C-alpha positions as CSV (number, residue, x, y, z in Angstrom):
1,M,3.2,-22.3,20.1
2,A,3.5,-23.2,16.4
3,V,1.2,-21.6,13.9
4,H,-0.5,-24.2,11.7
5,T,-0.4,-23.5,8.0
6,K,-2.0,-24.8,4.9
7,R,-0.2,-25.1,1.6
8,Q,-1.8,-24.2,-1.7
9,K,-0.6,-24.3,-5.2
10,S,0.5,-21.0,-6.8
11,E,0.2,-20.1,-10.5
12,S,3.8,-21.1,-11.1
13,G,3.1,-24.6,-9.9
14,G,5.1,-24.2,-6.7
15,E,3.6,-24.3,-3.2
16,R,2.8,-21.2,-1.3
17,K,2.2,-21.3,2.5
18,K,-1.1,-19.8,3.5
19,A,-0.5,-18.7,7.1
20,A,-3.3,-18.7,9.5
21,H,-2.2,-15.4,11.1
22,W,-4.1,-12.3,9.9
23,N,-1.0,-10.3,9.0
24,S,-0.1,-12.9,6.3
25,G,-3.5,-12.5,4.6
26,L,-2.0,-10.9,1.5
27,L,-0.7,-14.2,0.3
28,A,-4.3,-15.6,0.2
29,S,-5.6,-12.4,-1.3
30,M,-3.2,-12.8,-4.3
31,D,-5.1,-15.9,-5.3
32,D,-8.6,-14.6,-4.6
33,P,-10.5,-14.1,-7.9
34,A,-12.8,-11.5,-6.3
35,L,-9.8,-9.3,-5.5
36,R,-7.4,-10.1,-8.3
37,V,-7.2,-7.5,-11.1
38,E,-4.3,-8.7,-13.2
39,A,-1.0,-10.5,-13.1
40,D,2.1,-11.2,-15.0
41,D,5.2,-13.3,-14.4
42,K,6.5,-11.0,-11.8
43,I,3.6,-9.4,-10.0
44,V,-0.1,-9.7,-9.0
45,I,-2.4,-6.6,-8.7
46,I,-5.3,-6.9,-6.3
47,K,-8.0,-4.6,-5.0
48,D,-7.4,-3.7,-1.4
49,K,-9.8,-5.7,0.7
50,Y,-10.5,-2.7,2.9
51,P,-9.9,0.2,0.6
52,K,-9.1,3.6,2.0
53,A,-10.2,5.5,-1.1
54,K,-12.5,5.1,-4.1
55,F,-9.6,3.4,-5.9
56,H,-7.1,1.4,-3.9
57,Y,-5.0,-1.3,-5.3
58,L,-2.0,-3.3,-4.1
59,V,0.8,-4.4,-6.4
60,L,2.6,-7.5,-5.0
61,P,5.7,-9.3,-6.2
62,K,5.4,-13.0,-6.7
63,E,8.8,-13.4,-5.2
64,S,8.7,-13.9,-1.4
65,L,9.7,-10.6,0.2
66,A,8.6,-10.2,3.8
67,N,9.1,-6.4,4.0
68,L,11.0,-3.4,2.7
69,K,14.1,-4.4,4.8
70,A,14.3,-7.6,2.7
71,L,14.9,-5.6,-0.5
72,Q,18.4,-5.4,-2.1
73,K,19.9,-3.6,-5.1
74,D,18.9,-6.4,-7.5
75,H,15.2,-5.7,-6.6
76,I,15.3,-2.3,-8.2
77,E,14.0,-3.4,-11.6
78,L,11.2,-5.3,-9.8
79,L,10.1,-2.2,-7.9
80,K,10.2,-0.1,-11.1
81,H,8.0,-2.7,-12.8
82,M,5.6,-2.7,-9.8
83,E,5.3,1.1,-10.0
84,N,4.8,1.1,-13.8
85,K,2.1,-1.5,-13.5
86,G,0.5,0.6,-10.7
87,R,0.5,3.7,-12.9
88,E,-1.1,1.8,-15.7
89,I,-3.9,0.7,-13.4
90,A,-4.4,4.3,-12.1
91,K,-4.7,5.6,-15.7
92,K,-7.7,3.3,-16.2
93,C,-9.6,4.7,-13.3
94,D,-12.4,7.2,-13.9
95,T,-11.4,10.0,-11.5
96,N,-9.9,13.5,-11.6
97,W,-8.1,12.9,-8.3
98,N,-4.4,12.3,-8.3
99,F,-2.9,9.0,-7.1
100,K,-0.2,8.1,-4.6
101,F,2.2,5.2,-5.2
102,G,4.1,4.0,-2.2
103,Y,4.6,1.9,0.9
104,H,3.9,2.1,4.6
105,C,7.3,2.5,6.4
106,I,6.2,-0.2,8.9
107,P,3.3,-2.1,7.3
108,S,0.9,-4.2,9.3
109,M,0.7,-6.9,6.6
110,S,3.6,-9.2,5.8
111,H,4.8,-9.4,2.1
112,V,6.0,-6.3,0.3
113,H,3.1,-4.4,-1.3
114,L,2.9,-1.1,-3.3
115,H,-0.2,1.0,-2.6
116,V,-1.9,2.6,-5.6
117,I,-4.4,4.9,-4.0
118,S,-6.6,7.8,-5.2
119,T,-6.4,10.9,-3.1
120,D,-10.1,11.3,-2.7
121,F,-9.8,9.1,0.4
122,D,-13.6,8.5,0.0
123,S,-14.2,5.1,1.7
124,P,-16.2,3.8,4.7
125,S,-13.0,1.7,5.5
126,L,-11.1,4.9,6.2
127,K,-12.1,5.3,9.8
128,T,-9.3,6.3,12.1
129,R,-6.5,8.9,12.6
130,R,-4.0,6.0,12.1
131,H,-5.6,5.2,8.7
132,W,-5.4,8.8,7.6
133,N,-1.9,9.5,8.8
134,S,-0.5,6.3,7.3
135,F,-1.3,7.7,3.9
136,T,-0.8,11.5,4.3
137,T,2.4,11.8,6.3
138,S,5.9,10.6,5.7
139,Y,4.8,7.3,7.2
140,F,3.8,6.7,3.5
141,V,7.1,6.3,1.6
142,N,6.9,7.2,-2.1
143,S,7.9,4.4,-4.5
144,E,10.6,6.6,-6.1
145,D,12.2,7.2,-2.6
146,V,12.4,3.5,-1.9
147,I,14.0,2.9,-5.3
148,T,16.5,5.8,-4.8
149,Q,17.5,4.4,-1.4
150,L,18.3,1.0,-3.0
151,E,20.2,2.7,-5.8
152,K,22.3,4.7,-3.4
153,N,22.7,2.4,-0.4
154,G,21.8,-1.1,-1.7
155,K,19.2,-1.4,1.0
156,Y,16.2,0.3,2.5
157,S,16.7,2.0,5.9
158,A,13.6,1.5,8.0
159,M,12.2,4.4,10.0
160,D,12.6,4.2,13.7
161,S,9.4,2.7,15.2
162,K,9.1,5.6,17.8
163,K,9.2,8.2,14.9
164,A,6.7,6.1,12.9
165,Q,4.3,6.0,15.9
166,E,4.6,9.8,16.3
167,L,3.5,10.2,12.7
168,L,0.5,8.0,13.1
169,D,-0.5,10.1,16.2
170,L,-0.3,13.5,14.5
171,P,-3.5,15.7,14.4
172,L,-5.9,15.2,11.4
173,R,-4.9,17.6,8.7
174,C,-6.3,18.0,5.2
175,H,-3.8,16.6,2.6
176,V,-4.7,19.5,0.2
177,C,-4.7,22.6,2.3
178,L,-3.3,21.3,5.6
179,K,-6.2,22.7,7.7
180,E,-6.6,20.8,10.9
181,Q,-9.9,19.0,11.5
182,T,-11.3,17.7,14.8
183,N,-12.5,14.3,13.7
184,M,-12.8,12.0,10.7
185,P,-16.3,12.9,9.6
186,K,-15.4,16.6,9.5
187,L,-12.2,15.8,7.6
188,K,-14.1,13.8,5.0
189,E,-16.6,16.5,4.6
190,H,-13.9,19.1,4.3
191,I,-12.0,17.0,1.6
192,R,-15.1,17.0,-0.6
193,A,-14.7,20.7,-1.0
194,H,-11.4,20.1,-2.7
195,K,-12.8,17.8,-5.3
196,P,-11.2,18.5,-8.7
197,S,-13.5,19.9,-11.4
198,S,-14.3,17.6,-14.3
């Protein structure tokens, strides 16, 4: 069955398909003034609609790139630019927590997007083991590692889906001290004890 789509004008004057399916929602979010933080000729930075930390941004290329497997060697400069812009945004945030810059190895949302996320993981939207493990295990691929793969191999080698699922199913462990916790409320309470001093 065909998925009906709407077309809308992008900033560049071209048309962008706005797919009705939920996993294509990032394309609509790129043009949402309530989420948009800044943009230039190559990228758009938005607030994550369902943030998993106090500060959680997505850096998205304007170029149509469905996922990491679509990346080639000539995208290296774009990815470096995305990371640099993400680091600029992170520096503006009022927090003593560190930030992570990276990608989910098998993202749920279509269109390449770099996560810029503070490691307080203080958010009501962070609810499940899958949420937690998607940011605190090797399911989360550091931006530098993606760039290095492209520099060495000219492409990104996706993780095996079985291995990715195993990572999402791992026990809940504190990302600071690695102590295992029995559930999300206890984990969140435990993390607060690691809050960096001002």
